[in-house]
C-alpha positions as a Markdown table, in Angstrom:
| # | Residue | x | y | z |
|---|---|---|---|---|
| 1 | Unk | 156.3 | 151.6 | 33.3 |
| 2 | Unk | 152.8 | 150.1 | 32.7 |
| 3 | Unk | 150.1 | 149.9 | 35.4 |
| 4 | Unk | 147.8 | 147.5 | 35.6 |
| 5 | Unk | 144.3 | 148.9 | 35.4 |
| 6 | Unk | 140.9 | 147.7 | 36.9 |
| 7 | Unk | 139.0 | 146.3 | 33.8 |
| 8 | Unk | 135.4 | 147.4 | 33.8 |
| 9 | Unk | 132.8 | 144.1 | 32.8 |
| 10 | Unk | 129.7 | 144.8 | 30.9 |
| 11 | Unk | 127.0 | 144.4 | 33.5 |
| 12 | Unk | 125.1 | 141.9 | 31.1 |
| 13 | Unk | 128.1 | 140.1 | 31.2 |
| 14 | Unk | 128.1 | 140.1 | 35.1 |
| 15 | Unk | 124.4 | 139.6 | 34.9 |
| 16 | Unk | 124.5 | 136.2 | 32.3 |
| 17 | Unk | 127.7 | 134.6 | 34.3 |
| 18 | Unk | 125.7 | 134.5 | 37.5 |
| 19 | Unk | 122.4 | 133.6 | 35.7 |
| 20 | Unk | 124.6 | 130.7 | 34.0 |
| 21 | Unk | 125.7 | 129.7 | 37.5 |
| 22 | Unk | 122.2 | 129.3 | 39.1 |
| 23 | Unk | 121.1 | 127.7 | 36.0 |
| 24 | Unk | 119.9 | 123.9 | 36.5 |
| 25 | Unk | 121.4 | 121.2 | 34.1 |
| 26 | Unk | 119.5 | 119.2 | 31.6 |
| 27 | Unk | 119.5 | 116.3 | 34.0 |
| 28 | Unk | 118.2 | 118.1 | 36.8 |
| 29 | Unk | 115.1 | 119.8 | 35.4 |
| 30 | Unk | 114.4 | 116.4 | 34.1 |
| 31 | Unk | 114.7 | 114.9 | 37.5 |
| 32 | Unk | 112.7 | 118.1 | 38.8 |
| 33 | Unk | 109.9 | 117.9 | 35.7 |
| 34 | Unk | 109.3 | 113.7 | 37.1 |
| 35 | Unk | 109.5 | 114.5 | 40.5 |
| 36 | Unk | 106.5 | 117.1 | 40.1 |
| 37 | Unk | 104.6 | 114.5 | 37.6 |
| 38 | Unk | 105.2 | 111.7 | 40.3 |
| 39 | Unk | 103.4 | 114.3 | 43.2 |
| 40 | Unk | 100.5 | 115.1 | 40.9 |
| 41 | Unk | 99.8 | 111.5 | 40.3 |
| 42 | Unk | 100.0 | 110.3 | 43.7 |
| 43 | Unk | 97.5 | 113.3 | 44.3 |
| 44 | Unk | 95.1 | 112.3 | 41.8 |
| 45 | Unk | 95.9 | 108.0 | 43.1 |
| 46 | Unk | 94.7 | 109.4 | 46.4 |
| 47 | Unk | 91.8 | 110.9 | 45.6 |
| 48 | Unk | 90.7 | 108.3 | 43.6 |
| 49 | Unk | 91.3 | 105.9 | 46.4 |
| 50 | Unk | 89.5 | 108.0 | 49.0 |
| 51 | Unk | 86.2 | 108.2 | 46.1 |
| 52 | Unk | 86.2 | 105.1 | 46.1 |
| 53 | Unk | 86.5 | 104.6 | 49.4 |
| 54 | Unk | 83.8 | 107.5 | 50.1 |
| 55 | Unk | 81.2 | 105.5 | 48.1 |
| 56 | Unk | 81.8 | 102.2 | 50.2 |
| 57 | Unk | 81.3 | 103.8 | 53.0 |
| 58 | Unk | 78.3 | 105.6 | 51.8 |
| 59 | Unk | 76.7 | 102.1 | 50.7 |
| 60 | Unk | 77.8 | 100.5 | 53.6 |
| 61 | Unk | 76.1 | 103.0 | 55.8 |
| 62 | Unk | 72.5 | 102.5 | 54.3 |
| 63 | Unk | 73.5 | 98.8 | 55.1 |
| 64 | Unk | 74.9 | 98.7 | 57.9 |
| 65 | Unk | 72.4 | 101.8 | 59.8 |
| 66 | Unk | 75.5 | 104.1 | 60.4 |
| 67 | Unk | 78.7 | 105.9 | 58.5 |
| 68 | Unk | 80.7 | 104.9 | 61.7 |
| 69 | Unk | 79.3 | 101.0 | 62.1 |
| 70 | Unk | 80.2 | 101.1 | 57.7 |
| 71 | Unk | 84.3 | 102.5 | 58.8 |
| 72 | Unk | 84.6 | 99.9 | 61.1 |
| 73 | Unk | 83.7 | 97.6 | 59.0 |
| 74 | Unk | 85.7 | 98.1 | 55.8 |
| 75 | Unk | 88.7 | 98.3 | 58.2 |
| 76 | Unk | 88.3 | 94.7 | 59.5 |
| 77 | Unk | 87.9 | 93.6 | 55.8 |
| 78 | Unk | 91.3 | 94.7 | 55.3 |
| 79 | Unk | 92.4 | 94.3 | 58.6 |
| 80 | Unk | 91.0 | 91.2 | 59.7 |
| 81 | Unk | 91.7 | 89.6 | 63.1 |
| 82 | Unk | 92.3 | 93.1 | 64.4 |
| 83 | Unk | 91.5 | 94.3 | 68.4 |
| 84 | Unk | 89.6 | 96.9 | 69.3 |
| 85 | Unk | 92.0 | 99.9 | 69.8 |
| 86 | Unk | 93.5 | 98.7 | 66.8 |
| 87 | Unk | 90.3 | 99.4 | 64.6 |
| 88 | Unk | 90.3 | 103.2 | 66.5 |
| 89 | Unk | 94.0 | 103.8 | 65.5 |
| 90 | Unk | 93.2 | 102.9 | 61.7 |
| 91 | Unk | 89.9 | 104.6 | 61.6 |
| 92 | Unk | 89.9 | 107.4 | 64.0 |
| 93 | Unk | 87.5 | 106.9 | 65.7 |
| 94 | Unk | 86.7 | 107.1 | 69.7 |
| 95 | Unk | 87.7 | 104.0 | 71.4 |
| 96 | Unk | 84.8 | 104.0 | 73.2 |
| 97 | Unk | 82.6 | 104.3 | 70.3 |
| 98 | Unk | 84.7 | 101.3 | 68.7 |
| 99 | Unk | 83.9 | 99.4 | 71.5 |
| 100 | Unk | 80.1 | 100.3 | 71.7 |
| 101 | Unk | 79.8 | 99.5 | 68.0 |
| 102 | Unk | 81.6 | 96.5 | 67.6 |
| 103 | Unk | 79.8 | 94.8 | 70.4 |
| 104 | Unk | 76.7 | 95.2 | 68.7 |
| 105 | Unk | 78.1 | 93.9 | 65.5 |
| 106 | Unk | 79.1 | 91.4 | 67.1 |
| 107 | Unk | 75.7 | 90.1 | 68.4 |
| 108 | Unk | 73.9 | 90.6 | 65.0 |
| 109 | Unk | 76.7 | 88.7 | 63.6 |
| 110 | Unk | 78.2 | 90.8 | 61.2 |
| 111 | Unk | 81.7 | 90.8 | 63.1 |
| 112 | Unk | 83.5 | 87.2 | 64.5 |
| 113 | Unk | 85.6 | 87.6 | 67.5 |
| 114 | Unk | 88.0 | 85.5 | 69.0 |
| 115 | Unk | 90.6 | 85.4 | 72.2 |
| 116 | Unk | 94.1 | 86.9 | 70.6 |
| 117 | Unk | 96.4 | 84.7 | 72.0 |
| 118 | Unk | 99.4 | 85.5 | 73.6 |
| 119 | Unk | 102.5 | 83.5 | 75.2 |
| 120 | Unk | 102.7 | 85.5 | 78.2 |
| 121 | Unk | 100.3 | 86.1 | 81.1 |
| 122 | Unk | 97.7 | 89.1 | 81.1 |
| 123 | Unk | 95.0 | 90.3 | 79.1 |
| 124 | Unk | 94.3 | 88.9 | 75.8 |
| 125 | Unk | 92.4 | 91.3 | 74.3 |
| 126 | Unk | 89.3 | 90.1 | 71.4 |
| 127 | Unk | 90.6 | 90.5 | 67.7 |
| 128 | Unk | 87.8 | 91.1 | 65.4 |
| 129 | Unk | 87.2 | 89.5 | 61.4 |
| 130 | Unk | 84.3 | 90.9 | 59.4 |
| 131 | Unk | 81.7 | 88.5 | 57.9 |
| 132 | Unk | 82.2 | 88.3 | 53.9 |
| 133 | Unk | 80.4 | 91.1 | 51.5 |
| 134 | Unk | 77.9 | 87.9 | 50.6 |
| 135 | Unk | 77.3 | 87.5 | 53.9 |
| 136 | Unk | 76.1 | 90.8 | 54.7 |
| 137 | Unk | 74.0 | 91.2 | 51.7 |
| 138 | Unk | 72.2 | 87.7 | 51.8 |
| 139 | Unk | 71.5 | 88.9 | 55.4 |
| 140 | Unk | 69.4 | 92.6 | 54.7 |
| 141 | Unk | 67.7 | 90.7 | 51.8 |
| 142 | Unk | 65.0 | 88.9 | 53.8 |
| 143 | Unk | 64.1 | 92.4 | 55.4 |
| 144 | Unk | 64.4 | 94.4 | 52.0 |
| 145 | Unk | 62.0 | 91.9 | 51.1 |
| 146 | Unk | 59.6 | 92.5 | 53.6 |
| 147 | Unk | 59.5 | 96.5 | 53.5 |
| 148 | Unk | 58.8 | 96.1 | 49.7 |
| 149 | Unk | 56.2 | 94.1 | 50.4 |
| 150 | Unk | 54.9 | 96.0 | 53.1 |
| 151 | Unk | 55.1 | 99.2 | 50.3 |
| 152 | Unk | 53.5 | 96.9 | 48.3 |
| 153 | Unk | 50.3 | 95.5 | 50.4 |
| 154 | Unk | 50.2 | 99.9 | 51.4 |
| 155 | Unk | 46.4 | 100.2 | 50.2 |
| 156 | Unk | 45.2 | 96.8 | 51.8 |
| 157 | Unk | 46.9 | 98.0 | 55.3 |
| 158 | Unk | 45.1 | 101.4 | 54.6 |
| 159 | Unk | 41.7 | 99.8 | 53.9 |
| 160 | Unk | 41.5 | 98.0 | 57.5 |
| 161 | Unk | 42.6 | 94.8 | 56.4 |
| 162 | Unk | 45.5 | 92.5 | 58.7 |
| 163 | Unk | 48.9 | 92.5 | 57.9 |
| 164 | Unk | 48.0 | 88.6 | 58.2 |
| 165 | Unk | 46.2 | 88.7 | 54.5 |
| 166 | Unk | 49.2 | 90.5 | 52.9 |
| 167 | Unk | 50.4 | 89.1 | 49.1 |
| 168 | Unk | 54.3 | 88.9 | 48.7 |
| 169 | Unk | 55.1 | 89.2 | 45.3 |
| 170 | Unk | 58.4 | 91.2 | 45.8 |
| 171 | Unk | 60.8 | 88.0 | 45.8 |
| 172 | Unk | 65.0 | 88.5 | 46.3 |
| 173 | Unk | 67.2 | 85.8 | 46.1 |
| 174 | Unk | 71.0 | 86.3 | 45.8 |
| 175 | Unk | 72.8 | 83.4 | 43.3 |
| 176 | Unk | 76.3 | 82.3 | 44.2 |
| 177 | Unk | 78.9 | 83.9 | 42.0 |
| 178 | Unk | 80.1 | 81.0 | 40.1 |
| 179 | Unk | 76.6 | 79.8 | 38.9 |
| 180 | Unk | 76.1 | 83.4 | 37.5 |
| 181 | Unk | 79.6 | 83.0 | 35.8 |
| 182 | Unk | 78.0 | 79.2 | 34.9 |
| 183 | Unk | 74.5 | 80.9 | 33.7 |
| 184 | Unk | 76.2 | 84.3 | 32.1 |
| 185 | Unk | 78.1 | 81.3 | 30.2 |
| 186 | Unk | 75.4 | 79.7 | 28.8 |
| 187 | Unk | 73.8 | 82.3 | 28.0 |
| 188 | Unk | 76.9 | 83.6 | 25.7 |
| 189 | Unk | 76.6 | 79.9 | 24.4 |
| 190 | Unk | 72.9 | 80.4 | 23.6 |
| 191 | Unk | 73.5 | 83.2 | 22.0 |
| 192 | Unk | 76.3 | 82.2 | 19.1 |
| 193 | Unk | 74.3 | 79.2 | 18.6 |
| 194 | Unk | 71.5 | 81.0 | 17.5 |
| 195 | Unk | 73.7 | 83.2 | 15.5 |
| 196 | Unk | 75.3 | 80.0 | 13.6 |
| 197 | Unk | 71.8 | 79.0 | 12.7 |
| 198 | Unk | 70.8 | 82.6 | 11.5 |
| 199 | Unk | 74.0 | 82.4 | 9.4 |
| 200 | Unk | 73.5 | 78.9 | 8.0 |
| 201 | Unk | 69.6 | 79.7 | 7.1 |
| 202 | Unk | 70.7 | 82.5 | 5.5 |
| 203 | Unk | 73.4 | 80.5 | 3.4 |
| 204 | Unk | 70.4 | 78.3 | 2.6 |
| 205 | Unk | 68.4 | 80.9 | 1.4 |
| 206 | Unk | 71.1 | 82.2 | -1.1 |
| 207 | Unk | 71.7 | 79.0 | -2.9 |
């Protein structure tokens, strides 16, 4: 009579079988690698955007006096017709800080406001919109020009002369973007014409 005896499997065979059962298929591995790659790219893009935003805010902080006002300006350029509460939610600033800054920016003409239209009765809040960057720059140019001329006339002032006698050699002008593009095109055309003339001259010399 024969009896079924348990067959001892080699421990290495058992480990290999268990490992095989948990191994990912090539498709699963590829998907996992793609997911990790997308996460890395996303993190890099987020850092790039944050760096860009931070640089813009730093520059605008100089133009608008504070980082708070700069962040509000950037938010309103990206989200026009926002209420003060929406600006506070979008920027993470305190609502009272936002309201105070918006009032100042409105008084200075940096932001415009209108009552939000609502179908029902009730309180219709103001919605705000920031002026164009070109208008912002032109508004700052006059102040910068005065300050630079004051520095230019420093020795005159230290000598006790009246500021009324100051000269104003510093002149800052802001041209229209379309005009600048046209000027650049004219300059490029002029350079091309000059280059053609030089080529023609060289060819005649060779003859």
